[in-house]
C-alpha positions in Angstrom: -0.1 0.0 -0.2 1.3 3.4 -0.7 0.4 6.4 1.1 0.3 10.0 -1.0 1.2 13.3 1.5 0.0 16.5 -0.3 0.1 20.4 1.8 -2.3 23.5 1.0 -2.8 26.5 3.3 -6.2 28.9 3.0 -7.1 31.7 4.6 -9.2 31.5 7.8 -12.2 32.8 5.5 -12.0 30.2 3.0 -10.7 27.0 4.9 -14.5 26.0 5.7 -14.8 26.0 1.9 -11.9 24.1 1.1 -12.9 21.3 3.3 -16.2 21.2 2.2 -15.0 20.7 -1.6 -12.5 18.1 -0.5 -15.7 16.1 1.1 -18.1 16.7 -1.2 -16.4 16.7 -4.7 -12.9 15.4 -3.8 -13.8 12.5 -1.6 -16.2 11.1 -4.2 -14.5 10.9 -7.4 -11.3 9.3 -5.7 -13.6 6.4 -4.6 -14.9 5.7 -8.4 -11.2 4.9 -8.5 -10.0 1.2 -8.3 -7.1 0.9 -5.9 -8.0 4.3 -3.7 -8.0 2.5 -0.3 -9.6 6.0 1.8 -9.0 9.4 2.3 -8.1 12.1 5.5 -8.2 15.7 5.4 -5.8 16.7 8.1 -6.3 20.4 9.6 -4.5 22.8 11.4 -4.9 26.2 12.3 -1.6 28.6 12.7 -1.1 32.1 13.8 -2.5 33.5 10.7 -4.0 30.6 8.1 -5.2 27.1 8.0 -2.9 24.0 7.0 -4.5 21.2 5.6 -2.6 17.9 4.8 -4.3 15.6 2.5 -3.9 11.8 3.3 -4.7 8.9 0.8 -3.9 5.4 0.3 -3.3 3.6 -2.5 -3.1 0.0 -3.5 -0.5 0.6 -6.4 1.2 3.0 -8.3 -1.0 2.2 -11.1 -3.8 2.8 -9.2 -2.6 6.1 -8.5 -1.4 6.9 -12.4 -5.7 6.4 -12.6 -6.1 9.7 -10.6 -2.9 11.9 -11.4 -1.7 10.6 -15.0 2.0 9.2 -15.3 3.9 11.5 -12.9 2.6 10.9 -9.4 4.6 13.5 -8.4 2.3 16.1 -9.4 -0.2 17.6 -7.3 -4.0 17.6 -8.3 -6.0 20.6 -7.5 -9.5 21.3 -9.2 -10.4 25.1 -10.0 -12.9 24.9 -6.9 -9.9 23.6 -4.5 -7.4 26.4 -5.6 -10.3 29.4 -5.6 -10.5 28.3 -1.8 -6.7 27.9 -1.1 -4.1 30.9 -0.8 -1.5 28.7 -2.1 -0.4 24.8 -2.2 2.5 22.2 -3.1 2.9 21.5 -6.4 3.7 18.2 -5.7 2.6 15.3 -3.6 5.1 13.0 -1.6 4.7 8.9 -1.5 5.5 6.5 1.0 5.2 3.0 1.3 3.1 2.2 4.3 5.5 -0.1 6.1 3.0 -1.2 9.3 -1.0 -0.6 9.5 -2.5 -1.9 12.6 
């Protein structure tokens, strides 16, 4: 299993809009991709912004490619998500899941 991590940041007034986008648009889309094994959105408030970390789990690299295309390191941020975020990483990081309880 592979964990995919990506980070984005939002102004406090738009943070809930990104959360709604993720839950209402991104997750339903991911559920239709063979090999997708779950999604979490982590959130923390900082002094001036809200930081999000998206963690998705995948069965294989091929499953991730069904979401990203051939370059799995590229971030995928739809226009609605871009509108809610002040900035975001243009890349995602991948880790092999070494242990799961």
